[in-house]
N, C-alpha and C positions, 0 to 999 in steps of 0.2 A: 519537394515532390510536386508533380503536376497531375491533376485528375484528368482522366480521359473523358472528354465530353461526349464521345460516341458510345462509351460503355453503358451509361445510364442517362436518362433524360434529367436535365437540371431544371429546377423550378423557376429560375430567373436568369437574366443575363449575367455574365461575369462582371466583377468589379473593374473599374478603370485600371489602366496600366500602372504598374509600380505604385500601388497603394500600400501604405504601411498603417497598420491598425495596432493600437495599444490594447493588450488583453492580459489575461492572467493564466498561469500554468494550471492544468487540471489534475496535477498529481498530489503531492503531500500538502500538509497544512502550513508550510512556510509561506505559500501564496506569492510566488515570484512573478514579477511583471515580465511580459513577453512582447517583443515587437514582431508582428507577423506581416511579412511583406509579400504581396502578390505581384509578380512581374507581368510584363506585357503578354508573355506566352503562357500565362497561367501557372507558372512554377511558384510554389510557396516556399519561403525560407523563414527561419525564426532566429531571433537573437534575444539576449537578455535586455531588459529595459533599464538603461543606466539611471533613469530618474525615479524608478520605483523604490520606495524606502525599505522594502523587504529584502531585495537582492542586489540593488545598485548595479545591475548589468550582469550579475553572475547567473549561470544556469548549471544544473547537474546534467549527467549523461542523458537522463530521460527527457528532461526539458529541451536539451539541445537537439534531440532527435525527433521532436514533435512533428516537424514537417514530413517525416518519413512514415507517419502513421495515418495519413489522410486518405489512403486509397479506399475505393468503394467496393473492392472485390468480395468482401464478406458482409456487406451491409444489409440490413433489413430495410427495404425501400418502399414497401406498400403494406397495408394492413392485411392480415390473414385471419380467416376463421376456419378452424379444423384443418389447417395446413393448406388451404386454398386461398388464392387472392380474393380480397373483398374490397368494397368501397369503404371510405371513411364513414359514411353515413350508416351503412349496415353494421360495421364493427362497433362504432360508438353507441348506436342504438341497442345492440345486443348487450354491451357492457352495462349501460344504464338500466336496461330492462331487467337483466338478471340480478343486478344488485338490488333494485327496487323490489323485485319479487321476493328475494331472499329476506330482505329486511321486513317486508310485510308478513311473511310467514314465520319468521324465527326471531325477529327483533334486530336492533342495530348492532348488537355484539356478535352477530353471526357473520359479519363481513369484516374485512381488514385490508389495510394498505401496508405494504412493506417497501420502504423507500431507501434513499441512498445519500451519502455524503458527496456523491457525484452530481446531485441535484444543484441547481442554482437556488439562491435564496427565494426567488420568486416562485419557482416550482414547488419548493417546500411549503411556502406560505399557502399556495392554492390547495395543495393536498391536505394540509392540516385544517384549513378552514372548512373544506368539504366534509371531512370525517368528523371532526369534533363539534362543529357548529351547525351542520345541516343534516348529516346522518345521525349525529348525536352519540357517537361512541368514541372511546379513547383508543380504539384499536388501529392506531397508526404508529409504527415504529420504524427504525432505520438501521442500516448496517453500521451506522456510527455507534449503536449500542455495543458493537463488538470492539470499538476503538477507544471511546473515552467516557462511557457512562459512569465509571467509578470516579472520574475526576469531577463530573457534574455533581454526583452525590456527595463527595467529600467537600467540594466548595460549599454546597448548600448547608451541610451540617456545620461547617466552621464559620462561614461568612453570612449565611442567610440568603445567599444568592449564588448563582453559577457565574462567578466573576473570576477571570484571570487577572491577577493584580498588576502584572508587569508588562514589559515589552522587550523586543529583541536587543535594544541597546544595553539592557541590564547584563546580558551575557558578556558584553564587551567592557562594561564598567566594573564588573565584579573583580574581587581579588581571589575568590575561590568559587569555582563552578563544580557542583556535584551532579553528575549524570547518573540517573537511576533507571535501569531497565530501558535504556535508550541507545540504540546503535545509531547515533546521530550521523555518523559518516556515511552510512548507506541509506538511512530512512528519511533524513532531513539534511541532505548534503550541503545545501547552500548555507544553512544555519551553522553547520559544522565548519564550513569555509570561513564564515565570519568569526567564529570562535578561534579557529586556527590562526587567522590574521591577527586577532587580538593578542594571542599568546606569543606570536612572533614579535609583535611590537613591544610586549611587556612580558618577558620571560618569567618574571616573578609571579605572574598569574598561575595559580595552581588549579589543576583539574583532577578530580577523583572520578573514576568510572566504576560503577557498581553493577556488575553483570556476571551471570554464571559463565559466560564465554569470553574469551579474548577475541574481540572483534576489531574491525578497522578503526573504530573509535578509540580502542585501547592504546593505539600508537601515540595518541596525543596526551595520554594521561600520565600524571606524576605518580598516581597510586591506583592500581587495579585491585578491586575487591571482588573476587570470584565467589559471590554469595551463593548459598544453597537455595534451591527453590523453596519459596515460602519464608525466607529468612528476613525479609525487609522490615516487617513490623517489629520484630525483636531488635533489629539493629537501630531503628530510629526511636523506638521506645527507650532503649538503653542510652542512646544519645540524649534524649530529653532529660533523663535523670542525671546524666553526667553534666549537662549544661547547668542544671539547677545546683548540682553539688559544687561546681567550681566557680560559682558566682557570675555566670554569663547571662543570667536572666535580667531582662529589663523590667525592674520592679515597678517603675512608674507606669510604663505602658501596660503591664499586666493589670495593675490596680484600676486604671482608668478605663481600659478598653477591652477587657476580656472577662470571661466567666469560666469556672469549671476546672481550674488548674489542679487543685488539691486531689480530687478524685482521679484526674488523668494521670498524675504522678503515681498515685497508688496502683493504678492498673498497669502502669508501664514498668513497674519494678521487675527486674530480672537480675539474677546474681551474676557476677563475673565468671563464676564456674560454669554456669549454664549457657552463657552467651556464645562461646565457640561452637558448641553442639547445635545451638539454635540457628546460627548464621552460616556455619561451615567455614568460618574465617578464624585465622590465628589471632590470639589476643593482642599481639604486638601491632598487627596492622589495623585492628579495630581502634587501639589506643592512638595510633598516628592520625587516623581519620578524625577521631573525637577531638584531639588536640588542635588540629587544623580548623575544624569547624568552630570550636570555642574561641580560638584566638584570632579569628578573622572577622572583621565587622561586615564587610561587604561580601555576602554569600548568596548565590543563586542556586537553587536545587531544581534541575531540569529533569522531568520524568515523563515517561511515555508508556508504551504497551507492556513492558515488563512489570510495571506497577499496576496498570489498569486491568490487564487481561488475567485476572486472578479471582479466585473465589473469596479472597480477602482483600480485593483491590481497593475498596472504599476505606477500609482501615489503614491500608498502606498510605493512601493519599492523606488521610488525617494525621497519621503518625509523622509524615513529613511536615505538614502544615503546623502541627503542634510545636515543632522545633523552631519554626520561624516566628510563631506568635510569642513563644517564651523569650526570645531574644529581641523582639520588636523589629526584626529584619524583614520588613514587608512594605511594599509600596513606595520604597525610596530607591534612587538610582543604585543599581548593582546589588539589590537585595530582593529576595522573595522566592516563594515556590512558583514553579512555572511548568504548566502542563502543555506539551507540544502535541498537537493533534495529528492523526495519521492521514486524514482525507482533506481535500481542498476546501470543502465547505461543511465540515463537521460543526464548526462554530456557527455558521449561518443557520444550520438546522436547529441548533439549540436556541437561537434567537426567536425562531418562529414557532417553536413547540413541536418539532419533528419527533421528539421522543414521546412514548406513550404516557409518561407521567408528568408531562408539561402542558401548559397552555402557551399561547403566543406571547411574544415580547417578555420572556423570562417570568411570566406569571405562573402561579402554582395551581394546578388543577384541583387541589384539595382546598383552595381558598374560595369560600362562597362569594366574597366581594369581588374577587378577580373574575370568577365565572360570570357574575352579573355584568361586570364591566365589558368583558369580551363579547358576550352575547348581545348586549346593547349596541356596542360599536358595530358589530357585524349585522345587526338586525336579523339575527338568526332565529329560526323557529324553536331551537333547542340548544343545549350545550352539554357536552359530556360532563358528568358529575363525579367521575372517579377515574383513576388511571386505567388505561387499557393494558393489553397483554404485551409484555416485552418480547424481544425477538425470539428467544428460545421457547418461551411459553406460547408465543403465537403459533409456531409451527407444531408444537405439541397439540394445540387446540385444532389445528388443521387435521392432524392425524386422528384425533378422537371424535371429530365431527362437529365440534362446537362452532368452528368457522367453516362455512360452506361456500364462501366466495372470497377470493383474495386477488388483489391487484399488486403485482410486483413491478417496481419501477427502478431501472438503472442499477440493478445489482443481480448477483448470481448466487443465491443462497444454497443451491445444491452443491456448490463448491466451498463456500466461505463459512457457513454455519457449522458448529460442532455437531457430531453425530450425523454427518451429512447424508449418509445412506438412509437414515430415518426420515430426513427432510425430503429426500427424493421420493420415498415411498408415500409420504403424507400428501405431496402434491400430485402424485400419480392417482391417488384415490379421491382427491378433492373434486366436488361436483363442478366447480367453475374456477378456472385459473386464467388470469389475464397477465401478460407480461409486456411491458414497454421497454424496448432496448434499441440500441443502434446496431447490434450484431444479430445476424440470422441464426447462427448455430451456436448455442451454449448448452450447458447441462440443464439449465432452467428453462430456456425457450422450448426445449424438446417436450416439455410437459404442459405447455400452454394450450388452452382452447382458443384464445384470441391473442394474436400478436399485433402490437402497435408500434410502428416505426418512429423512433425518436430522433431529434436533432442531436448531433454530436458536437464536441469541442471544435471550434472554428466556424460553427453554423449557428449556435444558440447565443442568446443575448440576455444578460442579467448581471447579478452580483454574487460574490463570494466573500467570506470573512475568514481571515487567516488566524493563526494561533495567538497573535498579539492584538486581536480584536480590530484588525484593519480591514475595512470594506474596500474591495476593488472590483472594477468592472471586468466582466468577461464579455468580449464583444465578438460578434460574428464577422468574419471576413470572407466566408465562402457561402455561395447560395445553397439553399436546402436541396439535397438530392432526392430525386424521385418524389415520393409523397411523404417524406419525413416531416414531422412537425414538432415544435417544442413541447416539453412535458406539461408546462402550465396550460397550454392551449388544449391539450387532450383532457386534462382534468376539468377545465372550465366547460368544455363541450359536453362531457358526461354530466356535470352538474346541471347544465342547462336542460339536458334531456330528462333529468330527474325532477325538474320543476323549479330549479333555483336560479333561473336566468338572470334576474335582477342583481343578485349578489355576486355574480361571476361574469359580469359584462365588460371585462377589461379589454382595451384595444391594443395592449402591448405590455411588455415587461415593466416599463416605466410606471404605468398606472398601478400595477401591483406593488411596486416598491414604495410609491407614495402612500398607499394604504397601510402598508407594513410600518412605515416610518411614523405615520399619524397615530397608529395604535400604540406604538411604543411610548408616545408622549401623553396618552389619554390618562387623566387623573394622576399624573406622575409627580411633577414638582420635586424631583430629586428623591422620591421615595423608593424608586427602583433603579437598579444599576443600568439596565439597558434602556437608553433613550437616544433616539436619532431623530427627534422631532424637528431638529434644525434642517433636515433634508426633505421634510414632507412637502415643502413648497416647490421643489424642483419641477420645472416643466420638462417636456421631452428633450429639448435641447440641453438643458442643464443636466439631465440624467445621462444623456449621451456623452457629455463632456466630464462627468464626475471623475475627479482625481482620487487616488487612494486616500482614505480618511479613516482615522482610528476613533472608534466610539469610546465614550459617549459624545454625542453631538446634539445637545439640547437646543431649544429655540434661542436661548440666550448666548450661544457660542459665537465666537468671532469668525467670520469668513477667512479662510486661508490659514487658520491656525494649524501648524504642523508640528508643534512641540509634542514630545512623547507624553502620552496620558497614562497615569498610574492610579490605582485605587488604594485606599486604606492608609496612606501616609498620615492622614489626619486622625486615624483611629476610629473613623466612623464606618460601621458596617451595616448590613441590611437585615439584621435580626430585629425582633420586636423592641428590644432595649438598646439597640444600636451598638452592642458589644459583640466581639468575636467569641466563639465558643471553642474552648479546648474540648476535644472528643476522646474519651478513654478508648485505647486500642490495645487490649491485652494480647500478648502473643499466644496464638493457637497453633500448635504443631500441624503441619500439612498432612492430611489423611487422604491418600489417593486410592485407598483400597488395594494396595499392592499385595503381592503374594501369588501363589500358583503360577510362578514363572514370570509374572508381570513385575519385574524388578528394576526396570529402567524408567527414567522420567523423560517424557517427550516434551520438547519445547518447540513451538512453531514461530515463524516470523517471515521477514522479507529479505530479498537480496538487492544488490545495488542497482541493477539495470532493469528490474522488472517491477510491474505494478499490479497488485491484486490478482485477477485471474487472466492477465495477459491479453485481453481482447484488444488493447491498444499497443502496448510495448512489444507484444509478441509478433507484431506485423513488420518489424524492422530487423533485418539481419545484424545491424550494428549492435543492437541491444541484446540479441540472443547469443552473440559471439562470446561474451564474457563467461556465462554459465548456461549451457545449452540443455541440460537435463536435470531432473530432480535428484537430490542428494541428501544424505544423512551424515552430519558431523558426529563422529564417535571417537572417544579417547582410545589411544593405542592399547591401554591395559584392558579395556572392555572388548576391543576387537580381538585381542589375543585370547581372552577368556571365552569368547563366543565363537571363535573359529572364523572370523570375518577377515577376508583379504582386502588390502587396499585396492580400490577401484572395482572390487567385487560388488555383487548385488545383495541387498538385504531386504528381508520382509519385517516390517514393523507392524505389530498387531496389538490391539487393545480388546476390551470386551465389547467394543462397538463396531470395529472394522479393521481393515488392514490396508497397507500400501507397500509397494515394492519400489525401491529407489537405489541409486548408486551409493556406495560407501565412500566417505571421505574421512580417512583416519587421520586425526590431528590432535596434538596435545593442547590446542587452543580450546578444546572442549573440556568441560568438567567431567571427571569420572562419574559414572552412574547416570549420565544424562545423554540425550541424543537430540540434535537440532535438525529439523526438516523445514524448508520453506514452503509457503502455502500457495504458490502461484499456479501449479500445474492442474489441468482439468481433464475431462474426458476427451477433449479435442487434441490435447497436446501430450498425453501419456496414457499408457495402458491401465495403470493402477497407482496413481500418485496424488489423488485427492486426499491430502493428509488430514483435512478436517473431518473426513469420515472416520478417522481413528480417534479423534479428540472426544473426550467425555463431555456430556452436556451440562455438567455441574456449573452453577452460576453463583455470583456474589449475592447474598440475601438482601443487600440494601440496593445495589445498583442494577442487578439483573444481568451484569456483564459476565460472559462465560470465561472460564479459566483455560484459555487457549495456550497457556504457557506451562501447564503441568498436568500430564495424563500418565498414569501407570501403563507401561507397555512391555511387551517382550520383543526382543530383537534377535533375529537368527539369519544365517546365510540363506540366500535364495539359491537352490540347487539347479544351476544352469548347466546344461550339457554343451551349449554352444553360445557364442557371442557374435555380434556383428555390428558393422557400421555401413551406412549407405548415404548416397546423395541422389537427388532426383530433381530434374528441371521443373516438374509440376508436382503438386501435392499428391502423395500416394493415395490410391483408392482403398486398398485393403492391406493390412499388415499382419501376416500370418506368423505372429510371434507372441509368446507369453508376456514378454517385457518389450516395450518400445517407448521411446521418447522422441517426439517430433519437434523440430524448430526450423524457423526461417534461416536460410543461409544465402550468401551472395550467389545469385544465379538460380535459386530454387529453394530446396529444403534439405535438411540433414536429419538422419534418424540413427539413434542408438538402439541396438536390438539384443535380445537374448531369448533362449527358450529352454524348457526342461526336457521335452521330447526331442528325438532326432529331427533335424531340419530337412525339409524338402527345398533344396536351394533354388531350383528352377521355379517352383511355385512361389517362393518368397520374392524372387526377382520379378516375376510377372505382376505381383501385387504392388511392388514398390515402384517399378519403372515402366511396366506395361510395354515391352518392346513390340513393335509392329513389323509386319512383313516388309523386308527391305532394309531394316535396321541392321547395322553391323554389331554383333555381340562378340567381344573378345572374352575368352575364358581361360582361367588357370584353376585346375581342380586336382586335389589329392584326397580322394574319398577316404582312404585308409586313415589319413591324419585328420580328417574333418575340416580340411581347408578348401574354401571355394572363393574365387575372386572373379568378378565380372565388370566389364566396362561396355556401355552401350552407346553407339554413335548413330545419329540420324542426320543424313545429308552432310556428313563430315563433322557434326557438332556432338560433343559429349552431352548426353541427356540423362545419364545415370551411371552409378557404380555401386557395387555391393561387395563387401569384404566379410567373410565368415571364418571362424576358427574355434577351437576348443577352449580358448582363453580370451579375455578381452583383447581385441585386435589392435596390434601395435602399428597403426598407420598414421601418417601425418594428416590430421584432419584439415589443417590450414592449407596444405598442398592440394588435397583432393577437392576441397571446396573452391580453391583458386582455379583449378582446371574446369570445374563446372561453370564458374562465373566467366571464365575466358570464352567458353562456348565453342568457338571455332577451333577445330582440332588442328588445322594447319598452323595456327599461331603457336602451337606447342613446339614446332620445329622450324619455323621460319624466322631467322634472325632479323630479316629486314622489316618484319612486322612487329616483332615483340621486343626487339632490342636486347635479346638475351645473349649470353656468352657464345663464343665461336664454336664451342663443342655442342651447341644446339643448332648448328647450321642446317639449312633447309635441304637435306638429302633424305632419300628413302631410308638410309640406315639410321640417321639420327631421329627421323620421325618414328620409325619402328622402336627405337630405343626409348623415345619419350613415352610411347604407349605402354611399353613394358614397365617403365618407371611408374606409370599410372596404375597398372595392375599390382605392382609392388607396394604402392601407397607411399612412395618416397620420391622426392624431386631430385635427389642427388646433390652433389656439391654446389651446383648452379642455383639450386632452390632449397636452401636449408629450411628445416622445420621451424617455423616461428613460434610454435606452441600456442597454448590457450591464450586468447586475447585478454590483456590486462587493461589497456587503454582503449576503450570503445570509440572515443572520438577520432583517434588516428590509427586504429587497427594495429596496435603494437602488441606483439605476443610476448609471453614470458621468456621464451628462449632468446629472443632478440635483446631483451633487457639484461638477461643473465650474461650474454656474450659481451655487452658493453661494460658491465660491471667487472667481470673476471679479466677482461683485457686491460682494465685500468682506464678506459676511455671515459667512464662515468661512474663515480663512486659516491654520488649524492643525488637526492631527488632532483635538485636543480640541474645538475650536470646531465642526468638522464633526459630531462626535458629539453635541454639545449641540444643534445645529440640526436634524440629520436622524436621530439615533440610530445612524448608521453607525459601526461599530467599537466600540460600547459593550457588546456582549454577549460573544461568544467572542473577539473581538479579532483573528481570523485575517486580516482585511482591512486592518488598520491600515497595514501597509507599503505596500499598493497605494494607499490614500488619501493617504499621504505623497507618493508619486510623482506623483499627480494634482495635488496642491497645488503641488509644485515646478514642474510643467510649465505650470501655468496662472495662478499668482498674479502672474507677470510681466505678464500682460495687464492686471490691475488697476493695477499700478504704472505701466504705460505710459499 
């Protein structure tokens, strides 16, 4: 993609021609290396970095499309106060002044920072230092609280430190990989590709997938365990007892290096008769899993949000770790518990104390010696002496007035936090709200008194740490647009105006990193896990050139050491006595407060091609083509019981809020449960902010909310009409009860529905806004409720609208293709389009083409390709089905050879495999 230099002023001259910069992907915690190349004409392209040890050149669909997300059309480019443009000096002065006044009147705990795993480590460090060391409050927390706080708590209970023991190579070296609550194929695709390649090379490698849903990850599994919500603790507690009973315990390791086994075994006891009910699994499949785990020495257990995002998440983590401690399978190649993080720098935030209950450098806020050490190092006037408010608590404190000023940075809590409507109401009533973001219009920026424009990926400079503790550089390759500035700079400037200039006088990200590294080594000598003191001496050139490096990197480390680093193989832990702790985790049945019609369990999560609230991935039509509107996966039995039609609309309601989404009826869902992705916002759908439905209950240890289990009622949404539209420009108003908006080639696409009768002309005016002189083609059957419009301006299609009493059966791919083609003469001019002779450039065929457009079908010359499966090469499901049923391609490799689908990022291969399995029987028949 090329940025338009005339659209907005740029802060500096473009980089030289054909410059390639090594940087890091800003999406999940895999931390893939990216090569970003800026050509002579300003066009940016991206590719995987073959030298980066996380991905070795691989990228997923999101990473491969990064260059398409760099446009400036929706950017916040200058500070604003009360919605009006302001100078940086005025905006920063107001922020510093209001925070200082609030602290003076109400104390340091009356203010808060809410930050993000999208921060670079240097940004995180600056924010934590200001809040905990100079304001003197623990009230800084992060959206990573929603992602991996239970892992942090579980690690600290078991190991005495927040230490991830292993590395990515362990997945490839294991003989059994257990995936728990992790749709690795969609949420960490490159790691899934590495695992897939390992299994292809060693088919004897077994994979167990523990998940209530059959996901894309399930296609690789030898055993799928469709566990009931809340059943993980019971399963792993029973596994612990089984391992002890069959002699799989490492008695020597336990005796020398652990404490607490006896009471943990007592708490774990659950009878075989109770286990199926507690887990929702058949006893036979439980026994198979237990036998494989007991009989395999090299076991890695990979877990993610399905474990963490629970009101018993910390116990789930410890139940998993207990099994590895019992067998001594930790810290050695191919062995260990492995938490994979959801955000690119969740780990970096943990390193610098981005969570409310941490100090910097993995030190504990409850440790007086650690507090003294950090305060002395920072030369700070004070230090927070107790944990601050965790994310959900923080916004409850905003609601009840305890927090009177809050600065939200690089996140969108009005969409992502549970009970999101209450979060919105809290911010609306808060006396002073500051938001730093790259995007002008979000659900959260709408509530800000002050908006501060931040640097985005491709512009900012710093480091991130991935799930295997590997620090990588994120480097800028684009100039800062408008008045956007890095987050660390904004924080430092506010600190300076609050009177702390000497402590925040950094001249760049490298200076912050050196301070961070030096603090990690202060009074350490191996007593703490996090130590990167060996990097504290980097000058700016060394920082600029820093290659990916896995910590620890103490001063005594050897330069250029790239061997995988693991913890705990020597049996040395970071507890006071140096021993790991078994943690009792009794099974507690999940109590969601069901009843009164709230008889379904809502599970939320991600989809393959989107990221968080879509402020980046939603900008490219390539990524919205796979799944363009919010949906709910529901089992056929539940759909029949509730009167829900396939592709109909459903309302999902809890005691906190409701959402309306499309029904996806599938037996891949567990009966009694419903899955809805969390990406849609007030900018992209009428009522699909699913976290407004989620209960705000949290884990009592970690404070992480239970985003995976809320009692809901599900019912059909009574629509009297449905519609589909395309428009060359973003619609202004959408007069519909239900709508979902997405980028499409040539403009935008919209799915529509309404309860009351539709005014078709009014709806068209809001969606397409025809002007005098535009040509509007109409087909209307008012009695049947059918309305179809196509609008042309100067011979170019600028919009189309299709309405009917049922979900409209038009070829989305064909209509979007006509919008992308733009020039209406190309519809019928064979010399320009290269189409078949029956599309020859005659008035008759041109009229026929326009009639086909109103019909929503391209005819035999342009068959419906169906919903996009392969985003990289725009290959639709119908195209793949045709190749399979014709016999031209009956394997994933053959589909790739024939259509290219699945041959680039590989994220769609599981889906292609399911299509083949479903349709090749037709050829056999």
